[in-house]
C-alpha positions in Angstrom: 0.0 0.0 0.0 1.1 3.5 -0.6 0.2 6.7 1.3 -1.2 9.6 -0.6 -1.7 7.8 -3.8 -3.7 5.0 -5.3 -3.4 1.6 -3.6 -2.4 -1.4 -5.8 -2.1 -4.9 -4.4 -2.8 -8.5 -5.1 -5.8 -9.8 -3.1 -7.0 -13.4 -3.1 -5.8 -14.3 -6.6 -6.5 -10.9 -8.1 -4.2 -8.1 -9.1 -5.4 -4.6 -8.5 -4.2 -2.0 -11.0 -5.0 1.5 -12.1 -6.3 2.2 -15.6 -6.8 5.8 -16.6 -7.1 6.8 -13.0 -9.7 4.0 -12.0 -9.0 0.9 -10.0 -9.5 -2.4 -11.9 -9.2 -6.0 -10.6 -8.2 -8.8 -12.8 -7.2 -12.4 -12.1 -3.6 -12.8 -11.0 -1.5 -13.9 -14.0 -3.5 -11.7 -16.4 -1.5 -10.0 -19.2 -1.8 -6.6 -20.8 -3.6 -8.3 -23.7 -6.1 -9.7 -21.1 -6.6 -6.2 -19.7 -7.4 -4.8 -23.2 -9.8 -7.7 -23.9 -11.6 -7.1 -20.6 -12.0 -3.4 -21.7 -13.2 -4.6 -25.2 -10.3 -2.7 -26.8 -8.5 -3.6 -29.9 -4.7 -3.3 -29.3 -4.3 -2.0 -32.9 -6.4 1.1 -32.1 -5.0 2.2 -28.8 -1.7 3.4 -27.3 -0.9 1.7 -24.0 1.4 3.4 -21.4 2.5 1.2 -18.5 4.1 2.9 -15.6 4.9 6.0 -17.7 6.5 3.8 -20.5 4.7 3.4 -23.9 4.4 -0.2 -24.9 5.4 0.0 -28.5 5.7 -3.8 -29.3 2.1 -4.9 -29.6 3.2 -8.5 -30.2 4.5 -8.6 -26.6 1.2 -7.6 -24.9 0.2 -11.2 -24.5 3.4 -12.0 -22.6 3.5 -8.9 -20.3 1.9 -10.0 -17.0 0.2 -7.4 -14.9 1.8 -6.7 -11.6 1.1 -4.9 -8.4 1.9 -1.2 -8.6 1.1 -1.1 -12.3 -0.5 2.0 -13.6 -1.9 2.3 -17.1 -3.0 5.1 -19.4 -4.8 3.9 -22.5 -5.5 6.3 -25.3 -7.6 5.7 -28.5 -6.4 6.8 -31.8 -8.5 9.6 -33.2 -8.7 10.5 -36.9 -9.2 14.0 -38.1 -9.6 15.9 -41.2 
């Protein structure tokens, strides 16, 4: 637990993370790809930032396991004219 910021921890087989400022709970062992699937997001249409680092290799998302203290920012691509 941390003081003055958002709490992230593993509880009873779950990992608690922060996504765009909101707490989310997923089963322990879940990956970044699992997170995107749970949010019904296509990895090809979003930018994922994990702990202030942009995840550029989309092929690695299925191998990157979620961990305590993870904080994500997920942004959709927006087209314009």
